[in-house]
N, C-alpha and C positions, 0 to 999 in steps of 0.2 A: 608627368609620366617619366619613369626611370628608363632610360634607353640602355640596352645591353649590347655589347659587341656581338656580332653574329657568330663568332667562333664558339661562343658558349653553347650553342644549340647542338654541337657535336657530342657533348658529354652527357652522361646520366646526370640529371639535375638533382640537386639536393632535396631533401624533404623539408619540413618546417621545423622550427625550434620553438619549444614551449617552456615556460618557467612559471612558478608560483611561490609565494612566500606568505607566511603567517607569523608576524612578529610585532609586538607593540612598542619595542624600544628603539626602532630604527626607522629611517626614511624608506618606506616600502617602495615607493615609485622610483626613487633613485637607485635602490638596490636592484629592482627589476630591470631598469635601464642598463646597468652594467652587466647583468646576467645575459640580457639579450645581445649585448655587444660581444660577449664571449661565444654566443651561439649564432653570430652573423653568417657563418659559413653554411648554415642550414637553410637560409632563405634571405634573398636580397630585394624582393619586390615591394614589401611593405612591412611596417612594424606597428605594434599597438600595445597599450597597457590599460588595464581596468583595475580600479581599486575600490575599496569600500571602507568606511569608518563605522559601519553598522547602521547608517542612515542613507540608504540609496547607493547606487553604483555609478562611479564616474569613469568615463571612457575617453581615451584619445588614440586615434589611429591616423596613419598617414602613409602615403606611398614613399618608397625610397629606403635607404639604409637607416639603421637605428640613429646614426649621427645626424641624418637629414630629417628624421621624422619627429624629433623632439627638441624643444628649446628648454632652457632653465625655467622659464615661466610655465611651460607646459607641465613640467615635473612638479613645480611648486603648487599647481592647482590640483594635483592628484594626491589628496591627503587621505590617509587611511592606515589600517593595521593589517589588511589583507590585500594582496595584489597578484595579478597574473599578467603575463606578457607573451607576445607571439612575434616571431619572424616568419614571413610567408614566402614560400615558393608555390605557385598555383599548380595543383594537380586536378582539382575540380573547381570550375569557375575561372573566369578570365582575370587578368591582372588589371584591376581598376579599383579606385578608392572604396567603393561600396562593398567590395569583397575582402577588405582588410580585416584582420582579427586582432583581439577577441571579438566575438559576436555576443550580443545580448538578446535574450528571448524572455518574453513575459506571457503569463497566462494564469488566470484564476487567482490573482494575488501573489503569485510566485514569480521571482525574477532570478535568472541565472546568467552569468557571463562565462563563456567557454572559449578555449583555445585548443586547437587540434593539430596533431601531426599524424598523417596517414591518409587513407582513402577508403570510403565506404562504397562497396561495389553494388549494393542494392539501394543506394540513396534515392534514385528516381522513383521507384514504386513507393518507398516510404514518404517521400516528398508529396507525391500525388495523393496518397491516403490521408496524410495530415492536412493537406489543403482542403480536401473534401470535408474534413472534420472541423474546419473553420480556423485552422492555424494559418497565420500570415507569414509570408517570407519576403525579406527585403534584400537578400543577397542571392548569388548563384552558387553557394558553397554547400558541400555536404556537412560542414560543421554546423550550419544553422539547422539542418535536418536533425542532427544528433541532439542539439539543444532542445528543439521542439518535441522530439520523440521522448526525451526525458520528462519534460513537462506534462506530456500527454499520457505517460505511463501510470498505471495504478500503484498505490503505495502511500503509506502514512508519513514517510520521511524520504530524504534524498537517497539514502542507501537503497531502499527497496525500489524506488523509481528507477535508479540507475541499473540495478540488477535486472529489472524487467526489460529495460531498453537494451541491455547487452545481449539478451536472448534473441533480439530481433536484428541487431546490427551484424552485417557481414562485411568483413574486410579488416583493415588495419586502423587502429586508433590508440594513440597515447594522448590523454586529455588532461588539462588542468582547468578547473572550474572554480568559480567563487559565487557564493551567495552572500547575504548581508552579514552572516556570522560564521561561515565555514570556507575552508580551502579544501578542494577535493582533487585527488589524482586518480586516474583510471588507466589501466593498460589492457588491451584486448586479450582474449584467452590464448592466442597464439604468441603473443609477445613480439609481434613483427617489428615494431619500432621501440627504441630504448626509452626508459624513464627511470629516474633514480630519486632517492630521498636523502635529505641532509638536515642538519641542525644549524641554526644561526642565532646567536645572541638570545638564548632562551626561547627561540622560536623554531619554525620548521620551514624547509624549502623543498620544492620539487622541480626537477629539471630534466630536459632531454638527455643531457650529457653531464658527466661529473666535472668537466672542465669549467662549466658555468658556476658550480659550487666553489671551486678553487678560487675563481676570480673575485668572488664577493666575500671571501673569508668564511664560508660555510664548511662544515665537516661532512664528508660523505659517510652515510650510514649503511645504506644498502640499495639494491635495485628494487623497484616496484615489480612484483612478480606477475607473470602473465595471468590475466583474469582477476587481478586484485583491485579493490577499491580502497583508497586511503582517504579517510575523513579526518581533517584537522580542525579543531575548534578550541575554545578556552579550556577544555578539559584534557587536551593533548591529542594524541594520534590513536585512531582506531582503524583496524584493518578488517575488510570483509571480502567474501566472494572469491577466494583463491581457487584455482582450478588445476587439478592434476590431469594433464592430457598432452596431446601433441603440441610441441613448440615449433615456432617457425620464425626465429629471429633472422632479419635480413642480413645476409652475409656481406653485403656491400657496406654496411656500417664499418666493417673491419678493413675493407679494401680502400674505401674512398670517402664515404659520407662523414663519419665522425672525425673529430680532431684527433691527431696522434697523441695528445696528452690526456685524452679521456680513457676511462677504464670501463669496459663492458664485460660482464660475466667473469670478472676478476683478471682480465687481460688488458694490459696497457697497449693501446693500439700501435704505438710507435714500434714496440717490440714485435708485434705480429707482422707488421709491414717489413721489418728487417728480415724476419723469417721467410717471407715470400720471396725476397730477393735472393736469399741463400738457396731456396728451393729451385728458383729459376736457373741459378748458376749450375746446380746439379743436373737439372733436366735438360738444359740447353747450353752446354759449354760452347765456346767459339774462340778462335784465335783473333784477338783484336788488340788495339793500342790503348783505348780509353773507354770508360763506362760513364754514362751520364743518366740521371733521372729527369723525366719531364717534371718541372716544378709545378706545384709544391707536393702534390699527393704521392708522387713516386720517388721523392728524394731519398727517403729512408731505405726503400727497396733497392734503389740504385747504388747507394753506399754499401749495402750488405752484399749485393752482387759483386761489387768490386773487391770487397774483402775476401769473399769466398773464392773468387776466381784468380786473385792476384793481379788483376788488371787495374791500373791506376784509375782513380775517379776524377772527373772534371765537371765543372759547371759549363756545359756546352750551350745552354739556353738561359737567358735571363728573362724573368717574367715581370711584366708591368702589372703590379697588383692593383692598379686603379682603373683598369679597364672595366667597364660596366658601371662606373660610379659617376658618370656624367649625365646631365640633363640635356646635352646637346646631341641632336640626332645626326648620325653620320650620313654624308651624301653618298652617291653611288660609288664614287672613286674610293672613299674610305671603307665602304662595305666590302668592296672587292679585295682590299688589302687583307681582310679577314684575320687570319692567325698572326699576321705580322704586327697587328696592333697589340697582341697579347705577349708574344715572345720575340726575342731578338738574339740571334746566334753570336757567339764569340768566335769569329772567323779565324783569328790568329791562334786560337787554342785548338780548333778542330780541323783546320786545313791539312789535307794529306793524311788524316788519321782514319783508322778503321774503328768505327764507333759501335758500342753496344748501347742502345737507347731503351731504358726501362720506363714503361708507362703503366698506369693502373688498369686501364681497360680500353677496348675499342667497341664503340656502339654502332653508329651509322657508318663510320669509316669516311667521314667527310673532312675531319681535322687532321688525322694522322698522315695522309699523303701530303698535306701542306707542310707539316713539320718535317717529314722526310725530304721534301723538295727544298725547303729552307736550308736544311743541313747540307744537302748536296751543293746547293748554290754557294754556300759558305766554304766549300772545298772539301767536305768529308769524302774520303776515298770509298768507304763502305758504311752501310747503315744496317745494323742487325737489331731488329725489334724484339723486345722481351716484355710480355704482358702479364701482370700480376693476377688477372682473372682468366678463367676459361672462356671460350667463345660464347658471347651473349646471343642466343638464338630465339629467345622468347621475351615478349614484353612484360613489364611489371604492372600489376593492377592494384598494388597495395601502398601507394603513396610515393612512388618514384616515377617521374616523367621520363621514360626511356624513349620509345618511339613505337609506332605500330610495327608488327612483325615484318611486313614487307620492306620496311626501311632498315632493318637490322642487317648489317653486311654479312654476319655469320649465318643468318638464316637463308641467304641467297647464294653464298659461295663456299667452296671448300677452303681449307687453310692455304693450300698452294695457290689457289686463285686469289685469295685475299693478299698474300705476299706479293704476287705479281701486280695486283691493282694498286697496292701501296708503294710499289717500286722499292721494296726493301730487299736487301741481299739475303736475309733469312728472317724468319718469323717464328717465335716460340710462345705459345700460350701456356701458362701454368696449368697443370692438370688439376682436375677436381680433387683427387686424393692429395696432391701436393698442396693445394690451397687449404684443405681441412687440416692437414698435418701442420702447416704453418700457423694456423689460428690456435691449434692445440686444444680444441673442444670437440665433443661428440658430434658427428655428422648429423644425427637425427634431431638436433635442436635448431637447425637452420632452415630457412626458406632458400632453396637453390633453384627455384622455378625458372629464373632467367637463363640458366644453363641447361636444365633438364626438361622443362615444360611440365613438371609435376607440381601443381599449385597446392597450397595447404588446404584450400577449400575450392570447390568447383567454380570455374568462371565460365558462364554460358556465352556472354557476348561482351565485347569491349565497349564500355559506356563512353559516349562523347563527353569530352572534358567540359563542354558548355551545355550539357543536357538540362541543367537546372535553370538556365538563363532564358526563360520563356518570354519574359517581358520585352517590349520594344526597347532598343538600346537607349534612346533619348529619355525614356521614362525611367528605365532601370538605373541609369547612372545618377539620377537626381534624388533617389530615395535616401533618406537619412534615418539612422536608428533613433 
């Protein structure tokens, strides 16, 4: 079991990372390993790779980070010319080995391996329907529901089966799949989660983010468009099923989730985060001595706030980047230290100073007061919080593990009440118009539901994360694919 520091629960958790490659002239498993390494920020609970050489599908999954999940021998055993990989952060199904991806599903002589980034909000009724039809489930994930739904769908080929399944799936899904002779990429019609296409050594690759393509020497070609099915085989790339309709790309890819060196919708994320800092400086100026960003996601915004305001920048907090990478469970005393395990203030830098502290977001409001308290204990004279996102008042149902609405601090308190609760001298959330202006893309292509409550598709009820785990725990954990 991978134990994470409890401070992590205060943030919006990353989605999953997916990758696929079709190439005969390279070590596909090793390439997938390094691509997953580049996508590690999107999920740290488990990792997995599935490959095929045209004669069956080989799979290796394990709990932990990519570096913990694979040995050189594991990679050597995964021989083939098509591969897919997955980094998991659980949004449906618990964090245990049986739920690691990719998942493999079989029916009627067909076999498919699938890796999924997103969340299917109607997975429970689909699961129950498929189970009644005789399909067997070995995990508690909506990803296995997608795979079995594709197998159960009518059609003479994978394209038509997937198109039929897409008509029934509700929610967010960026998928990479492999059969014994094809690599397939799919993005939901709203384009909630990112997915892109690249070339590599006379082959093709598909990834959640362009940074993964950069790390393996692939060339970014374009994004997979919302509603598109990309099928890659020995004949090359074919595209099907594009849809012109409402788009709902998650705005938090720009604020927090994606790496700053990734490009989404033609925008380098580092530059959009810089623009958020400048917008915060315009909307919420303050007389202060130093500006700092909470590392690492708010560093670019903090630097640009400093440049725009003329207030010097400093590194007021150092981050321990290895928190959450231990298999040793913390005792009660270490759990109570919480945020101190992740950050350490530079007291001689900030003592007596009026600080502007830039952060990406406030979700539950459990970590931010600890950061403020830490800075005050280190001697900060004033702490002025500046947040790159508007207040988060509604939960996400499309692949981000935020919190139920009653746990979201901005759903329960006004901004002045939040400022008082956080013990900050001032608090400024970036306005929605300021955020959209910083990203520099049309407002109507984004999902902004966490700020506005206006979801791209109706959400009737909040599904329990463990709703598909109906088997007794002792039996469930023993099932093998």
